C-alpha positions as CSV (number, residue, x, y, z in Angstrom):
1,X,-16.6,-3.0,-1.7
2,X,-17.7,0.0,0.4
3,X,-14.9,1.4,2.6
4,X,-15.5,1.9,6.3
5,X,-15.9,5.5,7.5
6,X,-12.7,7.2,8.2
7,X,-12.8,9.1,11.6
8,X,-9.7,10.9,12.6
9,X,-9.5,13.4,15.4
10,X,-6.6,15.9,15.9
11,X,-5.6,14.2,19.2
12,X,-5.6,10.8,17.5
13,X,-3.5,12.1,14.6
14,X,-1.0,13.7,17.0
15,X,-0.7,10.5,19.1
16,X,-0.1,8.5,15.9
17,X,2.5,11.0,14.7
18,X,4.6,10.8,17.9
19,X,4.0,7.3,19.2
20,X,3.4,5.1,16.1
21,X,5.5,2.0,15.9
22,X,5.2,-0.2,12.8
23,X,6.7,-3.0,14.7
24,X,3.7,-3.1,17.0
25,X,1.0,-1.6,14.8
26,X,0.0,-3.1,11.4
27,X,-2.4,-0.3,10.5
28,X,-1.5,2.4,8.0
29,X,-0.4,5.7,9.7
30,X,-3.2,8.2,9.9
31,X,-1.0,10.9,8.4
32,X,-1.2,9.1,5.0
33,X,-5.0,9.7,4.8
34,X,-4.6,13.3,5.8
35,X,-1.8,14.0,3.4
36,X,-3.7,12.2,0.6
37,X,-6.7,14.5,1.2
38,X,-4.6,17.6,1.2
39,X,-2.9,16.7,-2.1
40,X,-6.2,15.7,-3.7
41,X,-7.7,19.0,-2.9
42,X,-4.6,20.9,-4.1
43,X,-4.8,19.0,-7.4
44,X,-8.6,19.8,-7.8
45,X,-7.9,23.5,-7.1
46,X,-5.0,23.5,-9.6
47,X,-7.2,21.8,-12.3
48,X,-9.9,24.4,-11.7
49,X,-7.5,27.3,-12.0
50,X,-5.9,25.8,-15.1
51,X,-9.2,25.6,-16.9
52,X,-9.9,29.3,-16.3
53,X,-6.3,30.6,-16.6
54,X,-3.9,29.2,-19.2
55,X,-1.0,31.0,-17.5
56,X,-1.6,28.8,-14.4
57,X,-0.2,25.7,-16.2
58,X,3.2,24.4,-15.2
59,X,5.7,26.6,-17.1
60,X,9.0,25.7,-15.4
61,X,10.7,23.5,-18.0
62,X,13.1,21.9,-15.4
63,X,10.2,20.9,-13.0
64,X,8.5,19.1,-15.9
65,X,10.9,16.3,-15.2
66,X,8.2,15.0,-12.8
67,X,5.6,14.7,-15.6
68,X,4.6,11.2,-16.7
69,X,3.9,10.3,-20.3
70,X,0.6,8.7,-19.1
71,X,-1.3,9.4,-15.9
72,X,-0.8,6.6,-13.4
73,X,-3.9,4.5,-12.8
74,X,-3.6,4.8,-9.0
75,X,-5.1,7.2,-6.5
76,X,-2.9,9.2,-4.1
77,X,-4.2,7.2,-1.1
78,X,-3.4,3.9,-2.8
79,X,0.0,5.1,-3.9
80,X,1.0,6.3,-0.4
81,X,-0.3,3.1,1.1
82,X,1.8,1.1,-1.3
83,X,4.9,3.1,-0.4
84,X,4.3,2.6,3.3
85,X,3.6,-1.1,2.8
86,X,6.9,-1.8,1.2
87,X,9.2,0.8,2.9
88,X,7.6,1.0,6.4
89,X,8.6,4.6,6.6
90,X,7.3,6.1,9.8
91,X,4.7,8.9,10.1
92,X,7.4,11.6,10.6
93,X,8.8,10.8,7.1
94,X,5.5,11.8,5.6
95,X,5.4,15.0,7.6
96,X,8.9,15.9,6.4
97,X,7.9,15.0,2.8
98,X,5.0,17.4,3.2
99,X,7.4,20.1,4.3
100,X,9.6,19.4,1.2
101,X,6.6,19.5,-1.2
102,X,5.6,22.9,0.3
103,X,9.1,24.2,0.0
104,X,9.4,22.9,-3.6
105,X,6.3,24.6,-4.7
106,X,7.4,27.9,-3.0
107,X,10.8,27.7,-4.6
108,X,9.3,26.9,-8.0
109,X,6.1,29.1,-8.3
110,X,5.6,28.0,-11.9
111,X,5.1,24.4,-10.8
112,X,1.6,23.0,-10.3
113,X,0.8,19.6,-8.7
114,X,-1.4,17.6,-11.0
115,X,-2.3,14.0,-11.9
116,X,0.7,13.8,-14.3
117,X,3.4,14.8,-11.8
118,X,2.1,14.0,-8.3
119,X,3.2,10.3,-8.1
120,X,6.8,11.0,-9.1
121,X,6.9,14.0,-6.8
122,X,5.6,11.9,-3.9
123,X,8.0,9.0,-4.3
124,X,10.9,11.4,-4.7
125,X,10.1,13.5,-1.6
126,X,9.3,10.5,0.5
127,X,12.6,8.9,-0.4
128,X,14.6,12.1,0.3
129,X,12.7,12.6,3.6
130,X,13.3,9.0,4.6
131,X,17.1,9.5,4.1
132,X,16.8,12.6,6.3
133,X,14.7,11.1,9.1
134,X,15.5,7.4,9.3
135,X,18.8,5.8,10.5
136,X,18.7,3.0,7.9
137,X,17.2,3.1,4.4
138,X,16.5,1.1,1.3
139,X,18.5,1.9,-1.8
140,X,17.2,4.1,-4.5
141,X,16.7,1.0,-6.7
142,X,14.3,-0.4,-4.1
143,X,12.3,2.9,-3.9
144,X,12.2,3.0,-7.7
145,X,10.6,-0.5,-7.8
146,X,8.1,0.5,-5.2
147,X,7.3,3.7,-7.0
148,X,7.0,2.1,-10.5
149,X,10.1,3.7,-11.9
150,X,13.5,2.7,-13.1
151,X,16.5,3.3,-10.9
152,X,17.9,5.8,-13.4
153,X,14.6,7.7,-13.5
154,X,14.5,8.0,-9.7
155,X,18.1,9.0,-9.5
156,X,17.5,11.8,-12.0
157,X,14.4,12.9,-10.2
158,X,16.2,13.0,-6.9
159,X,19.1,15.1,-8.3
160,X,16.7,17.5,-10.1
161,X,14.6,17.8,-6.9
162,X,17.6,18.7,-4.7
163,X,18.8,21.4,-7.1
164,X,15.3,22.8,-7.6
165,X,15.0,22.9,-3.8
166,X,18.4,24.6,-3.4
167,X,19.3,21.6,-1.1
168,X,17.2,23.2,1.7
169,X,16.4,19.9,3.4
170,X,16.9,20.7,7.1
171,X,13.7,20.6,9.2
172,X,14.0,21.8,12.7
173,X,11.7,20.9,15.6
174,X,9.6,24.1,15.4
175,X,9.0,23.7,11.6
176,X,8.1,20.0,12.1
177,X,5.6,21.0,14.9
178,X,4.1,23.7,12.7
179,X,3.4,21.3,9.9
180,X,2.0,18.8,12.3
181,X,-0.3,21.5,13.6
182,X,-1.4,22.3,10.1
183,X,-2.3,18.6,9.5
184,X,-4.2,18.6,12.8
185,X,-6.2,21.7,11.7
186,X,-7.0,19.9,8.4
187,X,-8.5,17.0,10.5
188,X,-10.4,19.3,12.9
189,X,-12.5,20.7,10.0
190,X,-15.5,18.5,10.0
191,X,-14.0,15.9,12.4
192,X,-12.4,13.9,9.6
193,X,-15.5,13.8,7.4
194,X,-13.9,15.9,4.7
195,X,-11.0,13.5,4.5
196,X,-13.2,10.5,4.0
197,X,-15.4,12.4,1.5
198,X,-12.4,13.5,-0.5
199,X,-10.9,10.0,-0.7
200,X,-14.3,8.5,-1.7
201,X,-14.7,11.1,-4.4
202,X,-11.2,10.4,-5.7
203,X,-11.9,6.7,-5.8
204,X,-15.2,7.3,-7.7
205,X,-13.5,9.6,-10.2
206,X,-10.8,7.0,-10.9
207,X,-13.5,4.3,-11.2
208,X,-15.3,6.4,-13.8
209,X,-12.1,7.0,-15.7
210,X,-11.3,3.3,-15.8
211,X,-14.8,2.5,-17.1
212,X,-14.4,5.1,-19.9
213,X,-11.1,3.6,-20.9
214,X,-12.6,0.1,-21.1
215,X,-15.5,1.4,-23.2
216,X,-13.1,3.2,-25.6
217,X,-11.0,0.1,-25.8
218,X,-13.9,-2.1,-26.7
219,X,-15.1,0.5,-29.2
220,X,-11.8,0.4,-31.0
221,X,-11.8,-3.4,-31.1
222,X,-15.3,-3.5,-32.6
223,X,-14.5,-0.9,-35.3
């Protein structure tokens, strides 16, 4: 099924960030698509650097706690939409999670976001951000089920994340505004076209990977 074009303007994103109400709006917050696009591009850049420079691979042993044994079969967009669908975390939570991801990468320069660690990093940062922003929250066990982890795994990820962050979780108004402005600038480049293109490319790549897995599986059966 062909997805409909995704058109997001900076003004529309800002309105969504500050006035969104999941009680009155069943649509997914626009910030999810923008954040997914940013992370997809970051991963692509990291993969390109890693191919050319072996030293660019994640070296920090402690931050490897976020690595999965197998790469999850879900795009960033789909994963973020799943988290929203089951937690109903507001747009501000995703902005704060974006702040935390940026701080985490700055505090741990040997860490590189890639396909193996991005899902665990996202569910952890969103859960921590939700605790910071929202008045009421689900338990860690619920977030774990939503994110496809065990409760013990997510508890461990949260603890490691907090220590690796130095417990620097406070986000004041000016910092929040600056990250919102960054997201708006992301949208203003190409009027949202780059976001739609990035997400479509991610879906196409994942589809090709799934097809290759099916072919390899059939080949093993026939041998």
